[in-house]
C-alpha positions as CSV (number, residue, x, y, z in Angstrom):
1,X,-46.8,66.4,-81.2
2,X,-50.3,64.9,-82.0
3,X,-51.0,67.8,-84.2
4,X,-48.0,67.0,-86.3
5,X,-49.4,63.6,-87.3
6,X,-51.8,63.4,-90.3
7,X,-54.9,61.3,-90.0
8,X,-53.4,58.2,-91.5
9,X,-50.4,58.3,-89.1
10,X,-52.8,58.8,-86.2
11,X,-54.9,55.8,-87.1
12,X,-52.0,53.5,-87.6
13,X,-50.4,54.7,-84.3
14,X,-53.7,54.2,-82.5
15,X,-54.1,50.7,-83.8
16,X,-50.6,49.8,-82.8
17,X,-51.1,50.9,-79.3
18,X,-54.5,49.3,-78.9
19,X,-53.3,46.0,-80.3
20,X,-50.2,46.1,-78.1
21,X,-52.4,46.8,-75.0
22,X,-54.5,43.7,-75.9
23,X,-51.8,41.3,-76.8
24,X,-48.5,42.5,-75.3
25,X,-46.8,41.5,-78.6
26,X,-45.1,43.6,-81.2
27,X,-47.4,44.7,-84.0
28,X,-46.5,44.2,-87.6
29,X,-47.7,45.7,-90.9
30,X,-49.7,42.6,-91.9
31,X,-51.6,42.7,-88.6
32,X,-52.3,46.3,-89.1
33,X,-53.5,45.9,-92.7
34,X,-56.2,43.6,-91.4
35,X,-57.3,45.9,-88.6
36,X,-57.4,49.2,-90.5
37,X,-60.6,50.3,-92.2
38,X,-58.6,52.0,-95.0
39,X,-57.0,49.9,-97.8
40,X,-53.4,50.5,-97.2
41,X,-50.7,48.2,-98.4
42,X,-48.2,46.6,-95.9
43,X,-45.4,48.6,-97.6
44,X,-47.3,51.9,-97.0
45,X,-47.9,50.9,-93.4
46,X,-44.3,50.1,-92.9
47,X,-43.3,53.5,-94.1
48,X,-45.6,55.2,-91.6
49,X,-44.3,53.0,-88.8
50,X,-40.7,54.0,-89.7
51,X,-41.8,57.6,-89.5
52,X,-43.4,57.1,-86.1
53,X,-40.2,55.3,-84.9
54,X,-38.1,58.3,-86.0
55,X,-40.4,60.5,-83.9
56,X,-39.7,58.3,-80.9
57,X,-43.2,57.0,-80.6
58,X,-42.5,53.4,-81.6
59,X,-39.6,51.0,-81.2
60,X,-38.7,47.5,-82.4
61,X,-37.9,45.3,-79.4
62,X,-36.5,42.6,-81.7
63,X,-35.1,42.3,-85.2
64,X,-38.6,41.5,-86.5
65,X,-40.8,44.0,-88.3
66,X,-43.1,44.4,-85.3
67,X,-43.3,47.6,-83.3
68,X,-44.4,48.5,-79.8
69,X,-45.1,52.0,-78.4
70,X,-42.4,53.7,-76.3
71,X,-43.2,55.4,-73.0
72,X,-43.4,58.7,-75.0
73,X,-45.7,57.0,-77.4
74,X,-48.0,55.8,-74.7
75,X,-48.0,59.2,-73.2
76,X,-49.0,60.8,-76.5
77,X,-51.7,58.1,-76.9
78,X,-53.1,58.7,-73.4
79,X,-53.1,62.5,-73.7
80,X,-54.3,62.8,-77.3
81,X,-56.0,59.7,-78.7
82,X,-57.4,57.7,-75.8
83,X,-61.1,57.4,-75.6
84,X,-61.8,56.9,-72.0
85,X,-64.7,54.6,-71.3
86,X,-67.3,54.8,-68.6
87,X,-68.4,52.4,-65.9
88,X,-71.7,50.6,-66.2
89,X,-74.4,51.1,-63.5
90,X,-73.6,47.6,-62.2
91,X,-69.9,48.4,-61.9
92,X,-70.7,51.6,-60.0
93,X,-73.0,49.7,-57.7
94,X,-70.5,47.0,-57.1
95,X,-67.8,49.6,-56.1
96,X,-70.3,51.3,-53.8
97,X,-71.2,48.0,-52.0
98,X,-67.6,46.8,-51.8
99,X,-66.5,50.1,-50.3
100,X,-69.3,50.4,-47.9
101,X,-68.2,51.5,-44.4
102,X,-71.0,49.7,-42.6
103,X,-69.6,48.0,-39.5
104,X,-66.0,48.4,-40.7
105,X,-63.0,50.5,-39.7
106,X,-61.4,52.9,-42.1
107,X,-58.3,50.6,-42.7
108,X,-60.7,47.7,-43.5
109,X,-62.6,49.8,-46.0
110,X,-59.4,51.0,-47.7
111,X,-58.0,47.4,-47.9
112,X,-61.2,46.3,-49.5
113,X,-61.1,49.1,-52.0
114,X,-57.5,48.2,-52.8
115,X,-58.4,44.6,-53.3
116,X,-61.3,45.6,-55.5
117,X,-59.2,47.7,-57.8
118,X,-56.6,45.0,-58.0
119,X,-59.2,42.4,-59.0
120,X,-61.0,44.6,-61.6
121,X,-57.8,45.8,-63.2
122,X,-55.6,42.6,-62.9
123,X,-52.9,44.9,-61.5
124,X,-51.6,45.7,-58.0
125,X,-53.9,48.0,-56.1
126,X,-52.5,50.6,-53.7
127,X,-53.8,53.2,-51.4
128,X,-52.2,55.9,-49.3
129,X,-54.4,56.1,-46.2
130,X,-54.6,59.4,-44.3
131,X,-52.7,60.0,-41.1
132,X,-54.9,60.1,-38.1
133,X,-55.1,63.8,-37.4
134,X,-58.7,64.2,-36.6
135,X,-59.8,65.2,-33.1
136,X,-60.4,62.1,-31.0
137,X,-63.7,61.1,-29.3
138,X,-62.9,57.9,-27.5
139,X,-60.0,55.4,-27.0
140,X,-60.2,52.0,-25.4
141,X,-58.0,49.0,-24.5
142,X,-59.5,45.6,-24.9
143,X,-57.8,42.4,-23.8
144,X,-57.3,39.8,-26.5
145,X,-54.8,37.3,-25.2
146,X,-52.3,37.0,-22.3
147,X,-49.9,39.5,-24.0
148,X,-52.0,41.2,-26.7
149,X,-54.3,44.1,-26.4
150,X,-56.6,45.7,-29.0
151,X,-56.5,49.5,-29.1
152,X,-59.8,51.0,-30.4
153,X,-59.6,54.6,-31.6
154,X,-62.8,56.6,-32.5
155,X,-62.5,60.1,-34.0
156,X,-65.1,62.9,-33.6
157,X,-66.4,62.3,-37.1
158,X,-67.1,58.6,-36.4
159,X,-64.1,56.9,-37.9
160,X,-63.1,53.7,-36.0
161,X,-59.6,52.3,-36.3
162,X,-58.2,49.3,-34.5
163,X,-54.6,48.1,-33.8
164,X,-53.2,45.2,-31.8
165,X,-50.3,46.0,-29.4
166,X,-48.0,43.8,-27.4
167,X,-48.1,44.2,-23.6
168,X,-46.7,42.4,-20.6
169,X,-48.1,38.9,-20.2
170,X,-50.8,38.5,-17.5
171,X,-51.8,42.2,-17.4
172,X,-54.7,42.7,-14.9
173,X,-58.0,43.8,-16.5
174,X,-58.1,46.7,-14.0
175,X,-54.9,48.2,-15.6
176,X,-56.5,48.3,-19.1
177,X,-59.7,49.9,-17.6
178,X,-57.5,52.5,-15.8
179,X,-55.6,53.2,-19.0
180,X,-58.8,53.7,-21.0
181,X,-60.3,56.0,-18.3
182,X,-57.2,58.0,-18.1
183,X,-56.9,58.6,-21.8
184,X,-60.6,59.4,-22.3
185,X,-60.3,62.1,-19.8
186,X,-57.6,63.7,-21.8
187,X,-57.8,62.9,-25.5
188,X,-61.3,64.2,-26.3
189,X,-61.0,67.1,-28.8
190,X,-57.3,66.5,-29.3
191,X,-55.6,64.9,-32.3
192,X,-53.5,61.8,-31.7
193,X,-50.3,63.8,-31.9
194,X,-51.6,66.5,-29.5
195,X,-52.9,63.8,-27.1
196,X,-49.6,62.0,-27.1
197,X,-47.6,65.2,-26.5
198,X,-49.9,66.3,-23.7
199,X,-49.8,62.9,-21.9
200,X,-46.1,62.5,-22.3
201,X,-45.6,65.8,-20.6
202,X,-48.0,65.0,-17.8
203,X,-46.3,61.6,-17.2
204,X,-42.8,63.1,-17.3
205,X,-43.9,65.9,-14.9
206,X,-45.5,63.3,-12.6
207,X,-48.8,65.1,-12.7
208,X,-50.7,61.9,-13.5
209,X,-52.0,59.5,-10.9
210,X,-50.9,56.4,-13.0
211,X,-48.8,53.6,-11.6
212,X,-45.8,52.5,-13.6
213,X,-47.6,49.5,-15.2
214,X,-50.6,51.6,-16.4
215,X,-48.3,54.4,-17.6
216,X,-46.4,51.8,-19.7
217,X,-49.7,50.6,-21.3
218,X,-50.7,54.2,-22.1
219,X,-47.4,55.0,-23.7
220,X,-47.3,51.8,-25.7
221,X,-50.7,52.3,-27.1
222,X,-50.1,55.9,-28.2
223,X,-46.6,55.2,-29.5
224,X,-47.9,52.3,-31.6
225,X,-50.6,54.4,-33.2
226,X,-48.3,57.3,-33.9
227,X,-45.6,55.1,-35.4
228,X,-48.1,53.3,-37.6
229,X,-49.3,56.5,-39.1
230,X,-46.2,58.6,-39.5
231,X,-46.2,62.1,-41.0
232,X,-47.6,61.1,-44.4
233,X,-50.1,58.3,-43.5
234,X,-49.5,54.7,-44.4
235,X,-49.4,52.6,-47.6
236,X,-51.5,49.6,-48.4
237,X,-50.5,47.4,-51.5
238,X,-52.5,44.4,-52.5
239,X,-52.6,42.0,-55.5
240,X,-48.9,42.0,-56.4
241,X,-49.3,38.3,-57.5
242,X,-51.7,39.4,-60.2
243,X,-48.8,41.0,-62.0
244,X,-47.3,37.5,-62.6
245,X,-50.5,36.2,-64.3
246,X,-49.6,37.7,-67.7
247,X,-45.8,37.0,-67.8
248,X,-44.9,35.6,-71.2
249,X,-41.1,36.0,-71.3
250,X,-38.1,36.2,-69.1
251,X,-37.8,39.9,-69.8
252,X,-41.4,40.3,-68.4
253,X,-40.4,38.3,-65.3
254,X,-37.4,40.6,-64.8
255,X,-39.6,43.7,-65.2
256,X,-42.0,42.4,-62.5
257,X,-39.2,41.5,-60.2
258,X,-38.0,45.1,-60.5
259,X,-41.5,46.4,-59.8
260,X,-41.7,44.3,-56.7
261,X,-38.5,45.8,-55.5
262,X,-39.9,49.3,-56.2
263,X,-43.1,48.5,-54.2
264,X,-40.9,47.6,-51.3
265,X,-39.4,51.1,-51.3
266,X,-42.4,52.3,-49.4
267,X,-40.9,55.6,-48.4
268,X,-40.4,56.7,-52.0
269,X,-43.8,55.4,-52.9
270,X,-45.5,57.4,-50.2
271,X,-43.7,60.5,-51.2
272,X,-44.9,60.1,-54.7
273,X,-48.5,59.4,-53.7
274,X,-48.4,62.3,-51.3
275,X,-47.3,64.6,-54.2
276,X,-50.3,63.3,-56.2
277,X,-52.5,65.1,-53.7
278,X,-51.2,68.4,-55.0
279,X,-52.8,67.8,-58.4
280,X,-56.5,67.5,-59.3
281,X,-58.1,64.3,-60.6
282,X,-56.6,61.1,-62.0
283,X,-52.8,61.2,-62.5
284,X,-51.0,58.8,-64.9
285,X,-47.4,57.9,-64.6
286,X,-45.9,55.9,-67.5
287,X,-42.6,54.0,-67.4
288,X,-39.5,56.1,-67.2
289,X,-41.5,59.3,-66.5
290,X,-41.2,58.3,-62.9
291,X,-37.9,57.5,-61.3
292,X,-39.4,54.8,-59.1
293,X,-40.4,52.8,-62.2
294,X,-37.7,53.8,-64.6
295,X,-36.4,50.2,-64.8
296,X,-39.6,48.4,-64.2
297,X,-41.5,49.1,-67.4
298,X,-44.7,49.9,-65.5
299,X,-47.4,52.5,-65.2
300,X,-49.4,53.8,-62.3
301,X,-52.9,55.3,-62.5
302,X,-53.8,57.1,-59.2
303,X,-56.3,59.6,-58.0
304,X,-56.3,61.6,-54.8
305,X,-59.4,61.5,-52.6
306,X,-60.8,64.3,-50.5
307,X,-63.2,64.6,-47.6
308,X,-66.4,66.6,-47.6
309,X,-64.4,69.8,-46.9
310,X,-62.5,69.2,-50.2
311,X,-59.3,68.5,-48.3
312,X,-57.0,65.9,-50.0
313,X,-56.4,63.2,-47.4
314,X,-55.1,60.3,-49.4
315,X,-54.7,58.6,-52.8
316,X,-55.8,55.4,-54.4
317,X,-54.9,53.6,-57.7
318,X,-53.2,50.7,-59.5
319,X,-49.8,49.7,-60.7
320,X,-49.3,47.4,-63.7
321,X,-47.4,46.9,-66.9
322,X,-47.2,49.9,-69.3
323,X,-49.7,48.2,-71.5
324,X,-52.5,48.3,-68.9
325,X,-56.0,49.0,-70.2
326,X,-56.0,52.8,-69.6
327,X,-59.4,53.4,-71.1
328,X,-61.1,51.0,-68.6
329,X,-58.9,51.6,-65.5
330,X,-58.9,55.4,-65.5
331,X,-62.7,55.8,-64.8
332,X,-62.5,52.9,-62.4
333,X,-59.8,54.6,-60.3
334,X,-61.6,57.9,-60.5
335,X,-65.0,56.6,-59.3
336,X,-63.4,54.6,-56.5
337,X,-61.6,57.6,-55.3
338,X,-64.9,59.6,-55.2
339,X,-66.6,56.8,-53.3
340,X,-63.8,56.7,-50.7
341,X,-63.9,60.5,-50.5
342,X,-67.6,60.4,-49.6
343,X,-66.9,58.0,-46.8
344,X,-64.3,60.2,-45.3
345,X,-66.8,62.6,-43.9
């Protein structure tokens, strides 16, 4: 449709979208006449705005003369008129430092990356973390409290992940050591799913030399890990409260409430992010284009990230109002996804 607009219509439309993104308010002809470089009268501008409204690119939220872009208008702007910015060297360096894996587990790095995007974009940050399907190198149980144990999982490519599990109170240290020794003799070179299936068969067939208490610890540890990951990985969402910082009307508050409900529908969210991995590069979902946000008036900018073998293993991005700063956030998400990909090994 962009080719159907003449230069004057394109410029007026671009100014409306950019002004709306900045202010969140309907844009009127008088405001536009001050922003446009060409000397157009308010009457001429209103005629162009009426034409754009007929094309479904603008709408009037109130009876006033001001207009805001529709979801279709925002899509046209993003695809045809948006000038995507670039990150400064400092911004790139900050992302590199904040996403550093030094001394941290993969979940900790991904949570930091999610918090980072949320802070930089003033939106909610989210990441679909990969399921643990790498061959294992080491697993260990460490006593934390009378009824809590830390399970440390190390993959062959060096990723370290931790999870706390509940066990029987007063568990002897010897039981934890026996469980660790038993698993390490069997998990090396197997994925978590393979290790769990193998050990369950062995316990059921009574081929293991474990007593009942140690067998229970082993099963609890493996079940907790498998359940936490699931078939599609797991979802981290951070910074939802930032979406409330720019609420100016009751309608905005209702929109954010709907978005919060959508974010709680994690199964749908994970399916959508998982589907993102089938595409290449940054993906942009605007308003009603996505069933998950059809009533939330929100947009999502997300990018898959891959390991060094170019295998898509997850996705990272932000969710915010449809008037988010696309030009700034798109390169931010893109670069963060590349940094995370390099850390995946």
